[in-house]
C-alpha positions as CSV (number, residue, x, y, z in Angstrom):
1,M,4.1,-4.1,12.2
2,K,0.9,-5.0,10.1
3,L,-1.6,-7.3,11.6
4,G,-2.4,-10.1,9.3
5,G,-6.3,-10.7,9.3
6,Q,-6.2,-14.5,9.8
7,A,-3.5,-14.1,12.4
8,L,-5.8,-11.7,14.4
9,I,-8.8,-13.9,14.3
10,S,-6.6,-17.0,15.2
11,T,-5.3,-15.3,18.0
12,V,-8.6,-13.8,19.3
13,Q,-10.0,-17.3,18.8
14,R,-7.3,-18.9,20.9
15,N,-7.4,-16.4,23.6
16,L,-11.3,-16.5,23.8
17,V,-11.1,-20.4,24.3
18,A,-8.5,-20.2,27.0
19,N,-10.5,-17.4,28.6
20,F,-13.8,-19.2,28.7
21,V,-12.1,-22.4,30.0
22,S,-10.6,-20.5,32.9
23,N,-13.4,-18.6,33.9
24,G,-15.6,-21.4,33.3
25,C,-13.9,-23.9,35.2
26,T,-13.5,-21.2,38.2
27,A,-17.1,-20.1,38.1
28,L,-18.0,-24.0,38.1
29,I,-15.5,-24.5,41.4
30,A,-17.4,-21.4,43.0
31,I,-20.9,-22.5,42.2
32,L,-20.0,-26.0,43.6
33,L,-18.4,-24.9,46.7
34,I,-20.8,-22.2,47.8
35,P,-23.4,-24.9,49.1
36,V,-20.4,-26.8,50.8
37,Y,-19.2,-23.5,52.4
38,M,-22.7,-22.7,53.8
39,R,-23.0,-26.3,55.1
40,F,-19.8,-26.1,57.1
41,L,-19.6,-22.5,58.3
42,G,-23.5,-21.5,58.5
43,I,-25.3,-18.7,56.7
44,E,-23.8,-16.0,58.8
45,A,-20.2,-17.1,58.1
46,W,-21.4,-17.1,54.6
47,G,-22.5,-13.4,55.0
48,V,-18.9,-12.7,56.3
49,I,-17.4,-14.2,53.2
50,G,-19.8,-11.9,51.1
51,I,-18.2,-9.1,53.0
52,F,-14.7,-10.4,51.8
53,V,-16.0,-10.5,48.4
54,S,-17.3,-6.9,48.7
55,L,-14.0,-5.7,50.1
56,Q,-12.0,-7.3,47.1
57,S,-14.2,-5.2,45.0
58,I,-13.9,-2.2,47.1
59,C,-10.2,-2.2,47.0
60,L,-10.2,-1.9,43.0
61,L,-10.8,1.7,43.9
62,L,-7.1,1.7,44.7
63,D,-6.0,0.3,41.6
64,L,-5.6,3.7,40.1
65,G,-5.9,2.2,36.5
66,L,-2.6,0.9,36.6
67,S,-3.6,-2.8,35.4
68,A,-5.6,-1.4,32.5
69,T,-2.8,1.0,31.5
70,L,-0.1,-1.8,31.6
71,N,-2.4,-4.1,29.4
72,R,-3.2,-1.1,26.8
73,E,0.5,-0.2,26.8
74,L,1.8,-3.6,26.4
75,A,-0.7,-4.1,23.7
76,R,0.2,-1.0,21.8
77,L,3.9,-1.2,22.2
78,S,3.8,-5.0,21.0
79,V,3.3,-3.8,17.4
80,S,6.4,-1.6,17.5
81,D,9.7,-2.8,16.9
82,G,12.5,-2.5,19.6
83,S,10.2,-1.6,22.6
84,G,11.1,-4.5,24.8
85,Q,13.1,-2.3,27.3
86,Q,10.3,0.1,27.3
87,M,7.7,-2.5,28.2
88,R,10.4,-3.8,30.9
89,N,10.7,-0.4,32.7
90,L,7.0,0.3,32.4
91,L,6.4,-3.1,34.5
92,R,9.1,-2.4,36.9
93,T,7.5,1.3,37.6
94,L,4.2,0.1,37.9
95,E,5.0,-2.9,39.9
96,L,6.7,-1.0,42.5
97,I,3.6,1.2,43.1
98,Y,1.4,-1.6,42.9
99,W,3.1,-3.6,45.8
100,T,3.2,-0.5,48.0
101,L,-0.5,-0.2,47.4
102,G,-1.1,-3.6,48.5
103,I,0.6,-3.2,51.7
104,L,-1.3,0.1,52.6
105,I,-4.7,-1.7,51.6
106,G,-3.8,-4.7,53.9
107,V,-2.7,-2.6,56.9
108,S,-5.7,-0.4,56.6
109,I,-8.2,-3.1,56.7
110,F,-6.4,-4.9,59.6
111,A,-6.5,-1.7,61.6
112,L,-10.2,-1.1,60.7
113,A,-11.2,-4.7,61.5
114,P,-12.8,-3.7,65.3
115,L,-14.7,-1.1,63.7
116,I,-16.4,-3.0,61.1
117,A,-17.0,-6.2,63.2
118,G,-18.2,-4.2,66.3
119,N,-20.3,-1.1,64.5
120,W,-21.1,-2.4,61.1
121,V,-22.0,-6.1,60.9
122,Q,-25.1,-7.4,62.8
123,A,-24.7,-10.8,63.8
124,K,-26.8,-13.2,65.9
125,Q,-24.8,-16.1,66.3
126,L,-20.9,-15.4,65.5
127,S,-19.0,-13.4,68.2
128,T,-17.6,-9.9,67.4
129,E,-14.1,-11.4,68.0
130,T,-14.5,-14.0,65.6
131,I,-15.7,-11.5,62.7
132,E,-13.0,-9.1,64.0
133,Q,-10.2,-12.1,63.4
134,A,-11.8,-13.0,60.0
135,I,-11.5,-9.3,58.7
136,R,-7.9,-9.0,59.9
137,L,-7.3,-12.3,58.0
138,M,-9.2,-10.6,54.9
139,G,-7.0,-7.7,55.2
140,L,-3.8,-9.8,54.7
141,T,-5.2,-11.7,52.0
142,I,-6.2,-8.9,50.0
143,A,-2.8,-7.5,50.3
144,L,-1.3,-10.5,49.0
145,Q,-3.6,-11.1,46.2
146,W,-3.6,-7.6,44.9
147,P,-0.6,-7.6,42.6
148,F,-2.1,-10.4,40.6
149,G,-4.4,-7.7,39.0
150,L,-1.5,-5.7,37.5
151,Y,0.5,-9.1,36.5
152,S,-2.8,-10.5,34.8
153,G,-3.2,-7.2,33.0
154,G,0.0,-7.6,31.6
155,L,-0.2,-10.9,30.5
156,S,-3.4,-9.9,28.5
157,G,-1.9,-7.0,26.8
158,L,1.0,-9.2,25.7
159,Q,-1.6,-12.1,24.3
160,R,-0.4,-14.4,26.7
161,Q,-4.0,-15.2,27.9
162,V,-3.3,-18.9,27.4
163,S,-0.5,-18.8,30.3
164,L,-2.8,-16.6,32.4
165,S,-5.7,-19.0,32.1
166,T,-3.7,-22.0,33.1
167,I,-2.5,-20.2,36.4
168,I,-5.9,-19.1,37.1
169,V,-7.5,-22.8,36.7
170,G,-4.5,-24.1,38.7
171,I,-4.8,-21.7,41.6
172,A,-8.6,-21.9,41.6
173,T,-8.6,-25.6,42.1
174,I,-6.0,-25.5,44.8
175,R,-7.8,-22.6,46.4
176,G,-11.3,-24.9,46.3
177,L,-9.9,-28.1,47.2
178,G,-7.7,-26.9,49.9
179,S,-10.5,-25.1,51.6
180,I,-12.8,-28.0,51.7
181,L,-10.0,-30.3,53.1
182,I,-9.4,-27.7,55.8
183,L,-12.9,-27.1,56.6
184,W,-13.7,-30.8,56.8
185,K,-10.6,-32.4,58.3
186,I,-8.8,-29.6,60.5
187,S,-11.3,-26.7,61.5
188,P,-14.6,-25.6,60.0
189,T,-14.3,-22.0,61.1
190,L,-13.8,-18.4,59.5
191,Q,-10.1,-18.3,60.7
192,A,-8.8,-21.6,59.1
193,F,-10.9,-20.8,55.8
194,F,-9.3,-17.2,55.6
195,L,-5.7,-18.6,56.5
196,W,-5.8,-20.6,53.6
197,Q,-7.1,-17.9,51.2
198,L,-3.9,-16.0,52.5
199,V,-1.6,-18.8,51.4
200,V,-3.0,-19.5,48.1
201,S,-3.2,-15.6,47.4
202,L,0.6,-15.2,48.0
203,L,1.3,-18.3,45.4
204,Q,-1.1,-16.9,43.0
205,S,0.8,-13.3,42.7
206,C,4.0,-14.6,42.8
207,L,3.6,-17.4,40.0
208,T,1.9,-14.7,37.7
209,G,4.4,-12.0,38.3
210,W,7.2,-14.6,37.4
211,S,5.1,-15.8,34.2
212,L,4.9,-12.1,33.1
213,W,8.6,-11.1,33.5
214,K,9.6,-14.5,31.5
215,A,7.4,-13.5,28.6
216,F,9.2,-10.4,27.9
217,P,12.4,-10.9,25.6
218,P,15.8,-11.3,27.3
219,S,17.7,-8.1,28.0
220,L,21.2,-7.0,29.1
221,T,19.7,-4.1,30.9
222,T,18.0,-4.2,34.2
223,A,14.5,-2.8,34.3
224,T,14.3,0.4,36.2
225,F,11.7,2.7,37.7
226,Q,11.0,5.6,35.3
227,R,8.8,8.5,36.5
228,E,8.6,9.9,32.6
229,L,6.6,6.7,31.8
230,L,4.3,7.6,34.3
231,R,4.0,11.2,32.8
232,D,3.4,9.5,29.2
233,T,0.4,7.6,30.4
234,W,-1.2,9.8,33.3
235,R,-4.3,11.0,31.2
236,F,-5.5,7.5,30.6
237,T,-4.3,6.1,33.7
238,A,-6.4,9.0,35.6
239,G,-9.4,8.1,33.5
240,M,-9.3,4.2,34.1
241,S,-8.6,5.1,37.7
242,G,-12.0,7.2,38.0
243,I,-13.6,4.4,36.1
244,I,-12.7,1.8,38.2
245,I,-13.5,3.8,41.3
246,I,-16.9,4.5,40.1
247,A,-17.5,1.1,38.7
248,A,-16.3,-0.7,42.1
249,I,-19.0,1.7,43.9
250,L,-21.8,0.7,41.4
251,F,-21.0,-3.1,41.9
252,Q,-20.7,-3.1,45.4
253,M,-22.9,-0.3,47.0
254,D,-25.7,-2.6,47.1
255,K,-24.1,-5.0,49.4
256,V,-22.6,-2.3,51.6
257,I,-26.0,-0.7,51.9
258,L,-27.6,-3.9,52.5
259,S,-25.2,-5.1,55.0
260,K,-26.3,-2.3,57.2
261,L,-30.1,-2.3,56.4
262,L,-30.6,-6.1,56.7
263,S,-29.8,-8.7,59.3
264,L,-27.0,-10.7,58.5
265,E,-29.1,-13.7,57.7
266,E,-31.2,-11.9,55.1
267,F,-28.1,-10.3,53.7
268,G,-26.6,-13.9,53.2
269,Y,-29.5,-14.6,51.1
270,Y,-29.0,-11.6,49.2
271,V,-25.3,-12.5,48.5
272,L,-26.6,-15.9,47.3
273,A,-28.4,-14.5,44.6
274,S,-26.0,-11.9,43.9
275,A,-23.4,-14.8,43.5
276,A,-25.6,-16.4,40.9
277,A,-26.4,-13.5,38.9
278,S,-22.6,-12.6,39.0
279,G,-22.0,-15.8,37.3
280,L,-22.8,-14.4,34.1
281,F,-19.7,-12.3,34.1
282,M,-17.8,-15.7,33.3
283,F,-19.0,-15.0,29.9
284,V,-18.2,-11.0,29.5
285,F,-14.7,-11.0,31.0
286,P,-13.4,-13.7,28.4
287,V,-14.5,-11.8,25.4
288,M,-13.6,-8.4,26.7
289,S,-10.1,-9.7,27.8
290,A,-9.6,-11.1,24.5
291,L,-10.8,-8.4,22.2
292,F,-9.3,-5.4,24.1
293,P,-5.7,-5.9,23.0
294,R,-6.9,-6.3,19.4
295,F,-9.0,-3.3,19.6
296,T,-6.1,-1.3,20.8
297,Q,-3.7,-2.7,18.1
298,L,-6.4,-2.1,15.4
299,V,-6.9,1.8,16.7
300,S,-3.1,2.0,16.7
301,V,-2.7,1.2,13.1
302,G,-5.7,3.0,11.9
303,D,-7.7,0.1,10.6
304,E,-11.3,1.1,11.3
305,Q,-13.0,-1.3,8.9
306,R,-11.7,-4.4,10.4
307,L,-12.5,-2.8,13.8
308,K,-16.0,-2.5,12.9
309,E,-16.1,-6.0,12.0
310,L,-14.5,-7.3,14.9
311,Y,-16.4,-5.1,17.4
312,H,-19.9,-6.3,15.8
313,R,-18.9,-9.9,15.9
314,G,-18.0,-9.6,19.7
315,C,-20.8,-7.8,20.5
316,Q,-23.2,-10.4,19.0
317,L,-21.2,-13.1,20.4
318,M,-21.8,-11.4,23.9
319,S,-25.6,-11.2,23.5
320,V,-25.6,-15.0,22.6
321,L,-23.7,-15.8,25.8
322,L,-25.5,-13.8,27.9
323,L,-29.0,-13.2,27.1
324,P,-30.3,-17.0,26.9
325,I,-28.7,-17.8,30.3
326,A,-30.2,-14.8,31.8
327,M,-33.6,-15.4,30.7
328,V,-33.6,-18.9,31.8
329,I,-32.4,-17.9,35.4
330,A,-34.9,-15.2,35.5
331,F,-37.9,-17.5,34.6
332,Y,-36.8,-20.2,36.6
333,S,-35.0,-18.7,39.5
334,R,-36.7,-20.6,42.1
335,E,-35.9,-24.0,40.6
336,I,-32.4,-23.2,40.0
337,L,-31.9,-21.8,43.5
338,F,-33.4,-25.1,44.8
339,L,-31.3,-27.3,42.7
340,W,-28.2,-25.5,43.6
341,T,-28.4,-25.4,47.3
342,A,-31.0,-28.0,48.2
343,N,-32.3,-25.3,50.5
344,S,-36.1,-24.3,50.0
345,T,-36.0,-21.6,52.4
346,A,-33.1,-20.0,50.6
347,A,-35.0,-20.7,47.2
348,E,-38.1,-18.9,48.5
349,Y,-36.2,-15.8,49.8
350,S,-33.9,-15.4,47.0
351,H,-35.7,-16.2,43.7
352,L,-37.2,-12.9,42.9
353,V,-34.0,-11.1,43.8
354,L,-32.0,-13.5,41.7
355,A,-34.3,-12.8,38.5
356,C,-34.2,-9.1,38.8
357,L,-30.5,-9.2,39.2
358,A,-29.9,-12.0,36.4
359,I,-31.6,-9.8,33.7
360,G,-29.9,-6.4,34.9
361,T,-26.3,-8.2,35.2
362,A,-26.7,-9.5,31.6
363,L,-27.7,-6.0,30.2
364,N,-24.7,-4.5,32.3
365,G,-22.4,-7.1,30.7
366,L,-23.8,-6.0,27.2
367,M,-22.2,-2.7,27.7
368,H,-18.7,-3.8,28.3
369,L,-17.6,-4.2,24.8
370,P,-18.9,-0.8,23.7
371,Y,-16.8,0.6,27.1
372,T,-14.0,-1.6,25.7
373,L,-13.9,0.3,22.5
374,Q,-13.8,3.7,24.0
375,M,-10.9,2.4,26.0
376,A,-8.9,1.3,22.8
377,Y,-9.3,4.8,21.5
378,G,-7.9,6.0,25.0
379,R,-11.1,8.0,25.7
380,T,-12.4,7.5,29.2
381,K,-14.2,10.9,30.1
382,L,-17.6,9.7,28.8
383,I,-17.5,6.2,30.6
384,L,-16.6,8.5,33.6
385,Y,-19.1,10.8,33.4
386,I,-21.9,7.9,32.9
387,N,-20.5,6.2,36.0
388,V,-20.6,9.2,38.1
389,I,-24.3,10.3,37.4
390,S,-24.9,6.6,37.8
391,V,-23.7,6.6,41.4
392,F,-25.9,9.7,42.4
393,V,-29.2,8.0,41.2
394,L,-28.5,4.4,42.2
395,A,-27.2,5.2,45.8
396,P,-30.5,7.0,47.0
397,S,-32.5,4.7,45.2
398,I,-31.0,1.8,46.7
399,V,-31.4,3.4,50.3
400,L,-35.2,4.1,49.5
401,M,-36.4,1.0,48.1
402,A,-34.3,-1.4,50.4
403,S,-35.7,0.5,53.3
404,R,-39.3,0.0,52.1
405,Y,-39.2,-3.2,50.3
406,G,-35.9,-4.9,51.6
407,A,-33.6,-6.9,49.1
408,I,-36.1,-7.1,46.3
409,G,-36.3,-3.3,46.2
410,A,-32.5,-3.0,45.7
411,A,-32.7,-5.8,43.0
412,L,-35.3,-3.8,41.2
413,V,-33.3,-0.7,41.2
414,W,-30.5,-2.7,39.6
415,F,-32.5,-3.8,36.9
416,I,-34.2,-0.5,36.0
417,F,-30.8,1.1,36.0
418,N,-29.3,-1.4,33.5
419,C,-32.3,-1.1,31.3
420,T,-32.0,2.8,31.0
421,L,-28.0,2.2,30.5
422,V,-28.5,0.3,27.5
423,L,-31.0,2.7,25.9
424,I,-29.1,5.7,26.7
425,G,-25.3,4.7,27.1
426,V,-24.7,3.0,23.5
427,Q,-26.0,6.0,21.8
428,L,-23.8,8.4,23.6
429,I,-20.8,6.2,23.0
430,H,-21.2,6.0,19.2
431,R,-21.3,9.5,18.9
432,Q,-17.7,9.5,19.7
433,V,-16.4,6.4,18.0
434,L,-17.3,4.4,15.1
435,K,-20.2,6.9,14.6
436,G,-23.7,5.4,13.2
437,E,-22.8,1.8,14.4
438,Q,-25.1,2.0,17.3
439,W,-28.2,1.0,15.0
440,K,-26.6,-2.1,13.9
441,W,-25.6,-2.7,17.6
442,Y,-29.4,-2.2,18.8
443,F,-30.9,-4.5,15.9
444,E,-28.5,-7.2,14.9
445,D,-25.9,-7.3,18.1
446,F,-28.7,-6.8,20.7
447,G,-32.3,-6.6,19.2
448,I,-32.3,-10.2,17.5
449,P,-30.7,-12.2,20.3
450,L,-33.2,-10.4,22.9
451,A,-36.1,-11.1,21.0
452,V,-35.3,-14.7,20.3
453,S,-34.0,-15.6,23.9
454,L,-37.2,-13.9,25.5
455,G,-39.7,-15.6,23.1
456,A,-38.2,-19.1,23.3
457,T,-38.0,-18.9,27.2
458,L,-41.8,-17.7,27.6
459,F,-42.7,-20.7,25.3
460,C,-40.9,-23.0,27.3
461,S,-42.2,-21.5,30.6
462,A,-45.6,-21.9,29.3
463,V,-45.4,-25.8,28.2
464,M,-42.8,-27.2,30.3
465,P,-43.5,-28.6,33.8
466,R,-42.1,-26.7,36.7
467,S,-42.3,-29.2,39.6
468,G,-41.5,-32.8,40.2
469,P,-38.7,-34.8,41.7
470,R,-35.0,-33.0,41.6
471,F,-33.9,-35.0,38.7
472,Q,-36.8,-34.6,36.5
473,L,-36.5,-31.0,37.3
474,L,-32.9,-31.0,36.3
475,M,-33.6,-32.5,33.0
476,V,-36.2,-30.0,32.3
477,L,-34.2,-27.1,33.0
478,A,-31.2,-28.8,30.8
479,G,-33.7,-29.1,28.0
480,V,-35.0,-25.4,28.3
481,T,-31.7,-24.0,28.5
482,F,-30.4,-26.2,25.5
483,F,-33.5,-25.0,23.3
484,V,-33.2,-21.3,24.3
485,I,-29.5,-21.1,23.8
486,S,-29.8,-23.0,20.3
487,S,-32.5,-21.1,19.1
488,T,-30.8,-17.6,20.0
489,F,-27.5,-19.1,18.5
490,L,-29.4,-19.9,15.0
491,A,-31.1,-16.5,15.0
492,T,-28.1,-14.3,15.5
493,P,-26.2,-13.3,12.4
494,V,-22.5,-14.0,13.5
495,T,-23.1,-17.4,15.3
496,R,-25.2,-18.7,12.5
497,V,-22.7,-17.7,9.6
498,A,-19.9,-19.5,11.9
499,L,-22.1,-22.4,12.2
500,V,-22.7,-22.7,8.3
501,D,-19.1,-22.0,7.6
502,Y,-17.8,-24.9,9.8
503,F,-20.4,-27.6,8.4
504,K,-19.0,-26.3,4.9
505,S,-15.6,-26.7,6.0
506,W,-16.4,-30.0,7.7
507,R,-18.1,-31.6,4.5
508,R,-15.2,-30.3,2.1
509,R,-12.8,-32.1,4.3
510,A,-14.8,-35.4,4.6
511,T,-15.2,-35.2,0.6
512,E,-11.4,-34.9,0.4
513,Q,-10.8,-37.8,2.5
514,L,-13.5,-39.8,0.7
515,L,-12.3,-38.7,-2.7
516,P,-8.6,-38.0,-2.5
517,G,-8.1,-37.8,-6.3
518,K,-10.6,-35.0,-6.6
């Protein structure tokens, strides 16, 4: 099956829009709800919710690369005729494994709740019994939410990202509004909060699974578990499993270490800064999710030229989305935290941590498309090696720096690590795939957006006021953000050309409407 260029771009654009809408909505809901949760539950309970987020990420260790395998295989099979039954059998095979893993995860967390609550968490106000009950509910919630990862990977591989985005936004709305109503009208407790998370997680998994099965063409043959399908995909699955395990460790080990080294209150402030910085990933995953199936299809049909074009367009778009926002967050971290939480203490404790985490997270996000390119080729070894070495460097560095300097020490480690990753990782990746394209990546995809966004932010920081009433400060931040994003947008080749093409098309349509005879 051939991939038409116009159809390819149209599908990618549609998926990008859908992914941005869903990620934007869920991120906005999360941003608005965090101060509400802190107000109803207190900073220590918010720290417990931070542990829940970390547990969810740590449990990705047990994904075993199955969701990524389903994504890639369904994308690859979708350009082959007569592969419908194979796709159904693959889903049934991986589905049975995934639900079993989810049950095991839930039972394990449930059983370990007394140990975690009594020997790990350092609480001053919350009782050990309250924390233990919350952790037990976390285990059940994670177990029921677990299959969503597999089903969402399948929908992405089939290019049904509009349907997936609709589900994500709907569930996030139900989850957020329901949490507020329960904490406000029923019980402002951790137990009530996690009971609602449990119910919504079950709804999310069932609805996504039903949508994926409905996306397959009708078949008279029942889908069956087939062990040989695992044998055909085990190399990629094993590689992705290792990558996911190490990546989960990389992203969560700072919180695991700091939850032990810091008081629960100090840890809560770190989690607050981390949540703000992690919001940058709302720009990463939409682009990555939209392009990974297309990369895979272009690799499958051997169209390297169009793969190069799409790759660099995606990388430049990622830079335009990430770098301006990261720079504004870093240089205005205290003001942003104060406007967000209305808590001057939280802003004072967390602003330097947020600045380091924001830039480090943006640089990490830029590496996701080079990683995605490697995965589209079915090559996982290099990414796995990079991540393994990173863990052995990061873990002792975080312990050492956090022990001496607290939360800011851990944040500095994350910043330095990602600077090194960008300098070395892209070079290593492009020695294997799309050889020689790293220089275009460094100059056009990364260098130009970085220089312009940094320069524009420094200019605004020097000339714009940084104090005053909250509304005035909000307007200043809005103006700075608009200026930095606009400058980067106009300076970066792919977005500048897209803007020029849009205005040419708009002028042509306007001329045709005014002068229909021409």
